[in-house]
C-alpha positions, 0 to 999 in steps of 0.5 A, a space after each residue: 833829288 831836289 824839288 826844282 829838278 824833280 818837278 820838271 822831269 819828263 813823264 817817262 823819267 817820273 814813272 821810271 822813278 816811281 817804278 824803282 820806288 815801288 820795287 824798293 817799298 813793296 819788296 823791303 818795307 811794306 812786309 813790316 805791316 801786319 795788315 798787308 802781310 795778311 792781305 797779301 797772304 789772303 789773296 795769294 800775292 807775294 811782295 815781290 810780285 809788285 814791281 811797277 805801276 801796272 802791278 799795283 792793280 793786282 792789289 785789293 783796295 783798302 778803305 777807311 773801314 780797314 783803318 778806322 778803330 771801332 769799340 771792339 777793335 780800338 787798335 785797328 790802325 796799328 796794323 798799318 804801322 811798319 813794325 819790323 822785328 829781327 825775323 822780318 828784317 832778316 827776311 825782307 831787308 835789302 842786303 845793304 841794310 843787313 850789312 850795315 846792321 852787321 857792321 854796326 854790331 861788329 863795331 859795338 854800335 847800338 844799331 837799334 837806335 837807327 832802327 827806332 829813328 826809322 820805324 818807331 812812331 814818335 808823332 801822331 796826327 788824328 782824323 776828324 771824322 764825325 761818326 767814326 772814332 778818331 784814327 791815329 796816323 803815326 810819324 817816325 823820326 824819319 817821317 818828320 824829316 820827310 814831312 818837313 820836305 813836303 811842307 817846304 815843297 808846298 810853300 815853294 810851289 805857291 811861290 811864297 817869298 823868303 821875306 814873307 811874314 806868315 800868320 798861321 791861324 789853323 787851330 792848334 791840334 794833332 792835325 795836318 794843317 797846323 803842323 804842315 804850316 809850322 814845319 814849312 815856315 820853321 824849315 824855310 826860316 820864315 817869320 811866323 806867328 803860330 797863333 793856334 787859331 781862335 781858340 788859343 790866341 783869339 780872333 781879336 789878336 789874330 786880326 791885330 797880328 795880320 795888320 801889325 806884322 804886315 803879314 804877307 801870308 795867312 793860312 786858315 780854314 776857309 770858314 774861319 778866315 771869312 769870319 776874321 776877314 768880316 770882322 777886319 772889314 767892320 773894324 776898317 783894318 789895313 791888310 794891304 800887305 796880304 799877298 797869299 791866303 792859303 786854305 786847308 781843312 775844307 773845300 773852297 767853293 768859287 762862291 766863297 772865293 768870290 766873297 773873300 775877294 770882295 772883302 779883301 778889297 775893303 781891307 786894302 788887299 787888292 791882288 791877294 792870291 787865294 790858294 787851296 790845299 788838298 789833304 788827307 790825314 792818311 796821306 800824311 801831307 798836303 798838295 797845293 795849287 800854284 795859282 787859283 786856276 790850277 789843280 793840286 801839284 803832287 809829289 811823285 817820289 812820295 806817293 802814287 795816285 790812281 783814279 778808278 771808276 765805280 767798279 774799281 777799274 783805272 780810268 784814263 788821264 783827265 777822266 772823272 773818278 775816285 782818287 786812290 792813294 798809295 804811300 811810296 816813301 813813308 814809314 810809320 803808318 802807310 797806306 796802299 791802294 787806299 780809296 779816299 772816297 774823294 771824287 775828282 774830275 781827273 788826274 792830269 800829266 799836262 805841264 802846268 801853264 802857270 809854273 811849268 811843273 810836270 808832276 801829276 795834278 789832281 783836278 781842283 774840283 773835288 767832291 768828298 763822299 766822306 762829307 756826307 757818308 758820315 751822315 745817313 743819306 736822307 730820302 725825301 719823296 724817295 730821292 737821296 739828298 746829296 748834302 755836299 750840294 749845300 756848301 757851294 750853293 750857300 757859300 755862293 749866295 752873297 747875302 748869306 753871311 753864315 749858315 747851318 743845316 739841321 736834320 731831325 725828325 718832325 716833332 722829334 718823333 723817331 717814327 716821323 719823316 725827316 725834316 731839314 731846317 736851314 738856319 741863315 744869318 743874312 747880311 745887314 739890310 737884306 730883304 730876308 723873304 726875298 733871300 729865302 726865296 732865292 735860297 730855296 730856288 737854288 737848293 731845290 735846283 741842286 738837291 730836289 728838296 725845299 728846306 725850312 728856312 729860319 732866320 738867326 742873327 750872326 752871333 747865334 749862328 757863329 755859336 751854333 757852328 762853333 766858329 771859335 770852339 770847334 776844330 771844324 765848323 758844324 755846318 751840317 748837324 744830324 739830330 735824328 735818333 741813331 739806330 
């Protein structure tokens, strides 16, 4: 079904479609994963017990702990790959597939090539966790067709015009952001510079390209775009043709969006849409806003999202909770009832007032537990500090250009108390003492602590956070001894 038709179906039609897909996937595909065969056996479940959306609740949750490799078990994630053999195919494949294989055998055709096209991983992406070992997520040749389809949907949802020139400034790496932009632009035949980011092409050439190519679309990590935009303003560049800035890889706070909007005016881009994506490597694609006011539009034929409370119970529509993800139409690495660790304000089935799509929307305000679970939670005066709070607070202060939070022990003594140092690069001609008081007041209000604030120049902080050398900026650095 084409995206235009699918994205405007009634809820009853979408749920009927999902129920059919659940039955097909759980009866005939999921049994090829050794992890889920063991999980179902352990909990005395049969794959044929899962026939609809309600039945999903019979299945235990999975999480990063189940998937992420360890030093003792570096191949852990392979158990989530669908790996059919002759015995499993005979037991679980639908009759139509068995008859097709039999026909190919009789005709003397190499049926194994078709199975390899569907099930053999040929393309890998990796998660970017700071503490866990990187987790490989495998795509088969069939999945590469699917990811191109979802990539096109992503650009279509945003309303990117067919004559758009795109500059892809995501870093070149085995991660979703760069490749989704590549797959979308190549399959939609958009003129595109796949720059590879600051580490590959370099910031000066990317700034030149946006101006000289009269780019309508730039895709970027938020912090890096803010960096190149700041440079473009200083150089008095003309980016007046820029209509869309598409962010991925990190959250986009309203404060950062506001800063970017103000700077865009200085390069002649007065009506640019700033749209954010939501993605996770385990989900194998990304979901996007159609406007700055909406949530992320999902693909109900590709996945199912649930929202659960702290006890793991499903919550009603538009109710806050943790987002849970289930694959529906992928091969390679697949996830079922995967607790993302992402806290949302709700999942909505309301028709989008901006584009008229009827697919479920994930609320745009997402707080990622994983952003601070990768660090030890810090107790100050007996209170746990939510490191997430630093992002929106600091990006919302207009006189802060760049920042990094360092967590360490006083005097580097492992037995001493925790210390938080906030390195700040302010805008030129700013009263730093007044700015420090403003930062401390806002940080104290949000976190209950008052960090030590140290002034640095912009280049120093850019080097510290690895703006052009790291895949993701090092905003929070934990220097405390491990163990």
